[in-house]
MARTORFI-21660 format. One line per 10 residues: their letters; for each residue x negated, y, z of N, C-alpha, C, CB. Coordinates in pm, whole numbers, always signed. Atoms other than C-alpha are relative to their C-alpha. Glycine has a CB too. Layout:
a = X,Y,Z,X,Y,Z,X,Y,Z,X,Y,Z ~ ...
***
This chain:
xxxxxxxxxx = +46,+35,-135,-15314,-380,+11507,-144,+46,+17,+13,-153,+26 ~ +133,-53,-19,-15622,-213,+11653,-100,-107,+39,+3,+107,+104 ~ +108,+89,-40,-15955,-375,+11706,-21,+13,+151,-131,+31,-78 ~ +26,-10,-144,-16071,-448,+12062,-69,+130,+39,-84,-118,+45 ~ +72,-123,-34,-16303,-148,+12051,+91,+122,-3,-117,+21,-97 ~ -91,-114,+7,-16033,+97,+11938,+104,-7,+111,+69,+6,-136 ~ -95,+17,-109,-15788,-48,+12188,-63,+40,+133,+51,-145,+6 ~ +71,-36,-123,-16047,-11,+12464,-15,+150,+14,-135,-65,+3 ~ +14,-146,-5,-16109,+353,+12371,+134,+67,+32,-55,+54,-132 ~ -133,-56,-25,-15735,+424,+12369,+38,-16,+147,+105,-66,-90
xxxxxxxxxx = -32,+25,-140,-15694,+266,+12710,-81,+90,+92,-25,-147,+36 ~ +84,-88,-81,-15986,+465,+12847,+51,+144,-5,-146,-7,-49 ~ -56,-135,+11,-15837,+789,+12714,+125,+14,+86,+32,+32,-147 ~ -122,-4,-80,-15506,+705,+12880,-34,+3,+148,+89,-121,-31 ~ +40,+0,-142,-15678,+628,+13210,-56,+136,+41,-104,-111,+27 ~ +58,-132,-30,-15870,+955,+13193,+108,+105,+11,-102,+40,-108 ~ -108,-98,-3,-15560,+1156,+13112,+84,-17,+127,+89,-15,-124 ~ -78,+28,-121,-15368,+988,+13395,-73,+50,+124,+29,-150,+12 ~ +80,-46,-114,-15652,+1063,+13638,+4,+152,+12,-145,-49,-13 ~ -3,-147,-1,-15649,+1429,+13538,+135,+49,+51,-28,+57,-142
xxxxxxxxxx = -134,-41,-43,-15272,+1459,+13583,+18,-28,+148,+109,-74,-82 ~ -15,+34,-142,-15282,+1281,+13919,-81,+93,+89,-43,-144,+24 ~ +83,-93,-77,-15565,+1504,+14039,+68,+136,+11,-139,+15,-64 ~ -70,-128,-1,-15369,+1815,+13941,+123,-7,+91,+42,+40,-141 ~ -119,+16,-85,-15055,+1681,+14112,-38,+0,+147,+73,-130,-35 ~ +44,+5,-140,-15244,+1606,+14433,-48,+136,+48,-111,-103,+17 ~ +45,-134,-37,-15411,+1948,+14432,+119,+94,+20,-94,+57,-107 ~ -115,-90,-8,-15075,+2117,+14377,+72,-13,+134,+97,-27,-114 ~ -68,+23,-128,-14942,+1963,+14699,-75,+62,+118,+18,-149,+24 ~ +80,-55,-110,-15222,+2115,+14907,+28,+148,+23,-146,-20,-28
xxxxxxxxxx = -21,-144,-11,-15119,+2474,+14840,-122,+82,-35,+44,+34,+138 ~ +123,-72,+34,-15479,+2561,+14750,+3,+46,-146,-123,-88,+26 ~ +13,-47,+138,-15584,+2741,+14432,-25,-119,-92,-115,+105,-13 ~ +15,+108,+97,-15557,+2515,+14129,-63,+58,-127,+137,-69,-30 ~ +69,-43,+122,-15806,+2566,+13845,-43,-123,-77,-122,+91,+33 ~ +45,+114,+80,-15925,+2346,+13562,-130,-58,+54,-18,+42,-145 ~ +121,+59,-57,-16275,+2310,+13714,+29,-84,+125,-100,+110,+35 ~ -32,+75,-121,-16123,+2199,+14047,+70,-131,-34,+87,+84,+93 ~ -71,+122,+41,-15893,+1951,+13874,-100,-100,-57,+110,+33,-104 ~ +99,+89,+61,-16181,+1809,+13669,-88,-64,+107,-86,+77,-101
xxxxxxxxxx = +83,+53,-108,-16393,+1772,+13981,+73,-108,+77,-42,+113,+95 ~ -79,+98,-75,-16114,+1590,+14165,+24,-127,-81,+134,+61,+42 ~ -25,+116,+87,-16055,+1362,+13865,-128,-73,-39,+73,+45,-125 ~ +131,+59,+31,-16429,+1285,+13838,-29,-1,-150,-7,-143,+54 ~ +32,-17,+141,-16451,+1411,+13481,-59,+139,-19,+127,-20,-90 ~ +53,-133,+29,-16619,+1708,+13318,+115,+95,-36,-104,-5,-115 ~ -101,-98,+38,-16429,+2030,+13258,+31,-10,-149,-47,+144,+35 ~ -20,+15,+145,-16481,+1979,+12884,+92,-117,-30,-135,-19,-72 ~ -88,+116,+19,-16315,+1638,+12910,+144,+36,+35,-47,-119,+85 ~ -135,-42,-40,-16018,+1790,+13092,+65,+83,-110,-4,+80,+131
xxxxxxxxxx = -54,-85,+106,-15978,+2047,+12816,+25,-77,-130,-96,+116,-27 ~ -29,+81,+118,-15992,+1778,+12549,+137,-65,+11,-107,-107,-19 ~ -131,+61,-21,-15681,+1626,+12703,+111,+105,+13,-3,-88,+124 ~ -99,-107,-18,-15504,+1954,+12786,-61,+131,-49,+45,+12,+151 ~ +59,-122,+58,-15558,+2276,+12587,-15,+114,+100,+83,+46,-114 ~ +6,-106,-101,-15499,+2493,+12894,+56,-51,+132,+77,+127,-47 ~ -45,+40,-134,-15418,+2480,+13265,+152,-10,+6,-50,+99,+105 ~ -145,+0,-6,-15051,+2560,+13207,+60,-131,-50,+55,+115,-81 ~ -54,+125,+55,-14987,+2254,+12990,-27,-116,+95,-61,-29,-138 ~ +30,+105,-98,-15158,+2036,+13251,+93,+10,+119,-146,+10,+46
xxxxxxxxxx = -84,-17,-119,-14962,+2182,+13542,+145,-34,-29,-10,+143,+52 ~ -139,+33,+37,-14633,+2148,+13356,+23,-150,+12,+31,+48,-144 ~ -13,+145,-10,-14695,+1773,+13334,-20,-49,+144,-100,-69,-93 ~ +35,+46,-134,-14842,+1744,+13684,+113,+19,+101,-123,+72,+48 ~ -104,-27,-100,-14545,+1896,+13870,+130,-73,-30,+27,+150,+9 ~ -120,+77,+32,-14289,+1680,+13694,+27,-103,+108,-13,-67,-138 ~ -37,+95,-104,-14105,+1483,+13957,-26,+49,+141,-74,-126,-22 ~ +28,-53,-134,-14227,+1699,+14246,+110,+92,+50,-132,+74,-1 ~ -100,-99,-40,-13935,+1939,+14247,+125,-65,+57,+36,+88,-119 ~ -125,+54,-54,-13635,+1871,+14469,+118,+43,-87,+20,+45,+146
xxxxxxxxxx = -121,-44,+68,-13292,+1878,+14312,+69,+105,+87,+95,-121,-28 ~ -72,-101,-76,-13060,+2158,+14415,+79,-64,+114,+95,+79,-91 ~ -78,+69,-104,-12844,+1911,+14607,-90,-44,+115,+73,-123,-59 ~ +94,+40,-105,-13147,+1780,+14795,-44,+120,+83,-123,-69,-61 ~ +47,-118,-71,-13269,+2129,+14882,+107,+58,+91,-45,+104,-99 ~ -110,-59,-79,-12926,+2234,+15010,+74,-104,+83,+98,+71,-93 ~ -64,+105,-78,-12850,+1910,+15192,+45,+47,+138,-95,-116,+15 ~ -45,-45,-133,-12837,+2090,+15533,+133,+75,-1,-105,+89,+59 ~ -127,-74,+5,-12538,+2296,+15412,+98,-65,-97,-25,+146,-40 ~ -86,+72,+95,-12367,+2029,+15202,+148,+23,+29,-31,-149,+4
xxxxxxxxxx = -141,-10,-37,-12042,+2061,+15396,+50,+143,+11,+24,-70,+131 ~ -40,-140,-12,-12040,+2441,+15400,+58,+52,-132,-120,+87,+43 ~ -56,-68,+117,-11822,+2640,+15160,-25,+151,+6,+151,-27,-10 ~ +30,-142,-18,-11955,+2975,+15282,-116,+39,-93,-36,+30,+149 ~ +106,-38,+93,-12151,+3135,+14995,-119,+66,+69,+55,+93,-106 ~ +109,-70,-69,-12352,+3349,+15236,-93,-101,+69,+57,+100,+103 ~ +80,+102,-67,-12467,+3051,+15442,-78,-83,-102,+90,-91,+85 ~ +64,+84,+102,-12546,+2853,+15129,-112,+77,-71,+103,-49,-102 ~ +104,-81,+63,-12742,+3139,+14970,-119,+15,+95,+55,+140,-40 ~ +109,-8,-97,-12943,+3178,+15290,-83,-128,-2,+55,+27,+142
xxxxxxxxxx = +70,+129,+4,-13028,+2807,+15281,-79,-15,-129,+101,-115,+15 ~ +70,+11,+129,-13119,+2823,+14911,-125,+87,-2,+94,+40,-115 ~ +114,-91,-3,-13347,+3121,+14968,-114,-59,+82,+42,+136,+59 ~ +104,+55,-87,-13533,+2960,+15255,-61,-126,-61,+56,-29,+139 ~ +50,+125,+58,-13560,+2624,+15079,-100,+29,-112,+117,-85,-54 ~ +90,-29,+112,-13716,+2774,+14766,-130,+63,+48,+69,+93,-100 ~ +120,-71,-43,-13955,+3004,+14948,-95,-91,+76,+38,+119,+86 ~ +88,+93,-72,-14085,+2729,+15175,-64,-100,-99,+79,-77,+111 ~ +58,+86,+104,-14133,+2506,+14871,-115,+72,-70,+109,-42,-103 ~ +104,-79,+66,-14332,+2784,+14705,-124,+12,+88,+54,+140,-35
xxxxxxxxxx = +113,-14,-91,-14548,+2838,+15012,-82,-129,+9,+48,+41,+139 ~ +72,+127,-13,-14634,+2470,+15031,-79,-35,-126,+98,-112,+31 ~ +67,+28,+127,-14748,+2474,+14667,-42,+130,-69,+91,-81,-93 ~ +19,-132,+59,-14846,+2834,+14619,-116,+8,-98,-21,+100,+107 ~ +111,-2,+95,-15173,+2757,+14440,+47,-26,-141,-105,-101,+39 ~ -48,+34,+134,-14999,+2591,+14147,+104,+101,-47,+59,-142,+0 ~ -100,-101,+39,-14715,+2846,+14153,-70,+126,-51,+92,+33,+120 ~ +73,-120,+43,-14960,+3135,+14131,-68,-23,-136,-106,+39,+106 ~ +66,+29,+127,-15147,+2964,+13848,+99,+4,-115,-68,-138,+6 ~ -100,+0,+107,-14828,+2915,+13647,+52,+140,-27,+118,-93,+37
xxxxxxxxxx = -42,-138,+20,-14717,+3273,+13705,-106,+76,-79,+26,+69,+136 ~ +109,-70,+69,-15057,+3405,+13598,-5,-37,-147,-135,-31,+66 ~ +7,+46,+138,-15053,+3194,+13283,+114,+55,-84,+1,-151,-6 ~ -115,-44,+78,-14705,+3300,+13178,+12,+152,-7,+127,-59,+57 ~ +2,-147,+10,-14761,+3669,+13251,-79,+42,-124,-61,+64,+127 ~ +81,-37,+117,-15034,+3685,+12988,+51,-67,-127,-146,-38,+22 ~ -59,+67,+117,-14840,+3448,+12759,+150,-15,+24,-68,-141,-25 ~ -142,+4,-33,-14473,+3539,+12808,+81,-98,-83,+58,+136,-16 ~ -73,+97,+82,-14366,+3311,+12525,+0,-138,+64,-61,-8,-140 ~ +10,+129,-69,-14468,+3022,+12752,+79,-2,+131,-145,-33,+26
xxxxxxxxxx = -70,-9,-129,-14241,+3130,+13038,+91,-119,+25,+82,+128,+5 ~ -88,+116,-18,-14012,+2833,+12975,-74,-119,+61,+60,-41,-134 ~ +77,+108,-62,-14296,+2612,+13103,+18,-1,+151,-147,+13,-36 ~ -22,-5,-144,-14216,+2729,+13455,+130,-73,+34,+5,+146,+51 ~ -115,+86,-31,-13966,+2503,+13634,+134,+73,+12,-26,-72,+128 ~ -127,-71,-14,-13705,+2772,+13708,+92,-61,+105,+71,+4,-131 ~ -79,+65,-105,-13594,+2596,+14026,+104,+92,+60,-91,-52,+108 ~ -91,-95,-65,-13431,+2912,+14157,+140,+1,-62,-59,+140,-5 ~ -129,-14,+68,-13155,+2909,+13895,+96,-113,+38,-20,+3,-151 ~ -84,+110,-43,-13028,+2564,+13984,+45,+15,+143,-72,-130,-18
xxxxxxxxxx = -35,-21,-141,-13039,+2650,+14353,+109,+106,+15,-124,+42,+80 ~ -100,-108,-7,-12842,+2971,+14301,+135,-51,-48,-45,+123,-83 ~ -126,+55,+52,-12580,+2792,+14090,+64,-92,+104,-25,-77,-132 ~ -54,+96,-98,-12543,+2519,+14352,+49,+72,+125,-107,-105,+38 ~ -40,-75,-119,-12528,+2767,+14639,+133,+71,-20,-107,+101,+37 ~ -122,-77,+27,-12250,+2965,+14472,+114,-85,-56,-30,+112,-97 ~ -103,+87,+58,-12053,+2664,+14348,+135,+12,+70,-46,-144,+6 ~ -132,-16,-64,-11780,+2698,+14617,+71,+129,-40,-16,-4,+150 ~ -60,-127,+43,-11725,+3060,+14513,+56,-12,-140,-103,+113,+6 ~ -50,+23,+136,-11684,+2945,+14154,+126,-85,+5,-107,-70,-87
xxxxxxxxxx = -115,+90,-9,-11445,+2664,+14247,+125,+69,+54,-35,-119,+87 ~ -114,-68,-62,-11227,+2898,+14452,+35,+131,-68,-29,+26,+146 ~ -22,-127,+73,-11241,+3187,+14203,-17,+121,+92,+140,+3,-62 ~ +24,-110,-93,-11372,+3405,+14486,-61,+119,-73,-92,-44,+114 ~ +65,-107,+76,-11579,+3604,+14238,+43,-7,-145,-154,-10,+12 ~ -33,-7,+142,-11475,+3717,+13894,-127,-31,-80,+58,+140,-37 ~ +118,+39,+79,-11705,+3595,+13613,-107,+107,-13,+44,-40,-137 ~ +100,-106,+16,-11872,+3932,+13558,-74,+25,+131,+67,+130,-48 ~ +62,-22,-131,-11935,+3980,+13931,-91,-117,+37,+108,+21,+108 ~ +80,+118,-28,-12063,+3625,+13962,-131,+3,-79,+79,-128,-33
xxxxxxxxxx = +120,-8,+84,-12306,+3671,+13672,-96,+105,+54,+38,+32,-145 ~ +87,-106,-53,-12435,+3996,+13822,-67,-45,+129,+81,+127,+24 ~ +58,+48,-125,-12483,+3837,+14163,-111,-101,-27,+108,-62,+89 ~ +104,+98,+33,-12677,+3549,+14008,-126,+69,-50,+51,-99,-106 ~ +118,-73,+48,-12904,+3794,+13829,-72,+68,+117,+40,+105,-106 ~ +59,-68,-116,-12957,+3992,+14150,-77,-100,+87,+109,+71,+83 ~ +63,+99,-86,-13036,+3679,+14348,-125,-60,-64,+98,-111,+34 ~ +117,+58,+67,-13279,+3550,+14085,-123,+88,+16,+29,-22,-147 ~ +113,-90,-26,-13495,+3856,+14152,-52,-20,+142,+42,+147,-21 ~ +36,+10,-142,-13491,+3803,+14529,-49,-139,+37,+120,+36,+87
xxxxxxxxxx = +36,+138,-34,-13508,+3424,+14549,-106,-44,-100,+126,-96,-4 ~ +103,+22,+101,-13839,+3403,+14369,-139,+6,+61,+12,+102,-111 ~ +140,-7,-41,-14211,+3353,+14402,-53,+142,-11,-85,-96,-84 ~ +48,-136,+20,-14269,+3702,+14266,+36,+89,+119,+58,+59,-128 ~ -43,-80,-115,-14067,+3858,+14549,-77,-39,+125,+151,-16,+24 ~ +74,+48,-118,-14238,+3641,+14810,-143,+53,-2,-1,-154,+4 ~ +140,-43,+6,-14588,+3727,+14688,-12,+152,+8,-64,-50,-129 ~ +3,-146,-16,-14502,+4097,+14667,-2,+37,+148,+121,+64,-70 ~ -7,-31,-143,-14418,+4094,+15037,-125,-45,+75,+124,-65,+61 ~ +118,+47,-71,-14716,+3886,+15146,-128,+69,-50,-13,-150,-16
xxxxxxxxxx = +124,-54,+56,-14982,+4024,+14910,-7,+152,+5,-15,-47,-143 ~ +1,-146,+11,-14878,+4388,+14872,+50,+69,+125,+83,+43,-117 ~ -54,-61,-122,-14672,+4460,+15184,-69,-50,+127,+147,-27,+9 ~ +75,+47,-114,-14895,+4259,+15413,+80,-78,+103,-62,+113,+66 ~ -79,+78,-94,-14617,+4054,+15572,-56,-142,+10,+147,-4,-42 ~ +36,+141,-8,-14694,+3711,+15709,+113,-80,-64,-27,-45,+149 ~ -101,+77,+73,-14503,+3427,+15536,+136,-6,+68,-50,-140,-21 ~ -129,+9,-69,-14236,+3397,+15805,+76,+131,-8,-21,-39,+147 ~ -64,-131,+14,-14166,+3771,+15797,+54,+19,-142,-98,+113,+35 ~ -41,-14,+140,-14149,+3760,+15419,+126,-82,-29,-113,-42,-94
xxxxxxxxxx = -118,+85,+21,-13903,+3471,+15419,+122,+63,+66,-25,-143,+57 ~ -112,-61,-71,-13684,+3641,+15680,+52,+122,-76,-41,+41,+142 ~ -40,-119,+75,-13683,+3962,+15475,+80,-36,-125,-122,+82,-38 ~ -68,+38,+123,-13581,+3787,+15155,+132,-71,+27,-90,-90,-84 ~ -130,+59,-39,-13312,+3580,+15329,+99,+112,+33,-17,-95,+122 ~ -86,-115,-34,-13175,+3908,+15467,+50,+69,-127,-77,+101,+88 ~ -39,-69,+124,-13177,+4069,+15121,+99,-84,-80,-123,+31,-85 ~ -88,+88,+79,-13016,+3767,+14950,+139,-8,+60,-60,-140,-10 ~ -132,+9,-63,-12737,+3738,+15206,+72,+134,-3,-14,-49,+145 ~ -63,-132,+11,-12677,+4113,+15199,+62,+19,-138,-102,+112,+27
xxxxxxxxxx = -54,-8,+136,-12633,+4100,+14821,+126,-86,-14,-106,-44,-101 ~ -115,+91,+12,-12395,+3805,+14853,+121,+55,+73,-36,-139,+54 ~ -112,-59,-76,-12184,+3968,+15124,+60,+119,-75,-47,+44,+140 ~ -48,-118,+73,-12163,+4287,+14919,+84,-41,-121,-117,+88,-45 ~ -75,+45,+117,-12048,+4099,+14609,+136,-56,+41,-80,-107,-77 ~ -127,+56,-49,-11782,+3911,+14808,+93,+111,+47,-26,-100,+113 ~ -82,-112,-48,-11662,+4232,+14974,+57,+80,-117,-82,+91,+91 ~ -47,-77,+115,-11642,+4418,+14644,+109,-76,-76,-118,+33,-95 ~ -101,+81,+68,-11448,+4130,+14493,+132,+3,+75,-49,-144,-13 ~ -123,-7,-81,-11200,+4133,+14781,+69,+135,-16,-32,-25,+149
xxxxxxxxxx = -58,-134,+17,-11152,+4508,+14748,+66,+14,-137,-107,+107,+19 ~ -53,-9,+135,-11099,+4478,+14374,+130,-78,-14,-102,-50,-101 ~ -119,+85,+8,-10842,+4202,+14424,+108,+38,+101,-38,-143,+21 ~ -96,-38,-103,-10668,+4377,+14714,+12,-101,+111,+133,+22,-61 ~ -5,+104,-103,-10758,+4090,+14947,-74,+40,+127,-57,-128,-54 ~ +77,-40,-117,-10965,+4289,+15194,+90,+25,+119,-83,+124,-30 ~ -75,-19,-123,-10850,+4304,+15553,+6,+147,+38,-60,-80,+114 ~ -17,-140,-39,-10753,+4627,+15735,-129,+65,+47,+103,+10,+108 ~ +125,-56,-50,-11105,+4668,+15876,-108,+12,-105,-51,-82,+114 ~ +100,-2,+106,-11280,+4646,+15541,-46,+143,-26,+57,-62,-128
xxxxxxxx = +55,-130,+31,-11505,+4936,+15453,+36,+38,-143,-153,+2,+20 ~ -41,-37,+136,-11362,+5124,+15154,-123,+38,-82,+102,+117,+2 ~ +112,-40,+85,-11586,+5193,+14856,-27,+148,+13,+27,-36,-145 ~ +31,-143,-12,-11767,+5530,+14862,+75,+82,-104,-151,+23,-14 ~ -72,-88,+90,-11577,+5819,+14709,-97,+97,-64,+112,+76,+75 ~ +83,-100,+70,-11731,+6050,+14453,+87,+117,-41,-71,-63,-124 ~ -75,-118,+43,-11631,+6400,+14359,+38,-11,-146,-80,+128,+24 ~ -45,+3,+138,-11433,+6436,+14043,-83,+97,-83,+149,+35,-10
***
């Protein structure tokens, strides 16, 4: 059993750590840039103190965003009753991108940290993967897509439904956020429609007006 002095120090350390995490969580909700100096300032501690509790910004942010992420079912609640993969993918794309925009400071910080330390990539939440799985669940249940085609579509969508794609359009292409979201929703739904069409053609289920696959010379 610890002495009163050691117990007091332990409690103070816990309070300080909690204050740092709460400050990071609150900053992450603002969408502003999140840095260790800013977090320390908001928590009313020195930057050195913040680093004594967390070795780097990534480890702090990983703890701070816990509990902030919506579940896939929550994000896709507006299309709960829909079985249309295209409609559901559109909803998943918009839900993720708007979530990213509202917290882009912390998202950018986590991307930057994991780019220079790829072994730490698992620290990122990976929300897109759960959303994609949930969006395509009706297609899985109905065997609309064969396993290989489904896996390929999920990989394709994971590139499009992402912070990296959003920031490429806003930062490099100069689109405003709404234009960027519309562009990525268009791309995601186009990929989904193409996968469904190709699956129908492969299974012989396409209607008479379906566009045949392109022919190549022998």
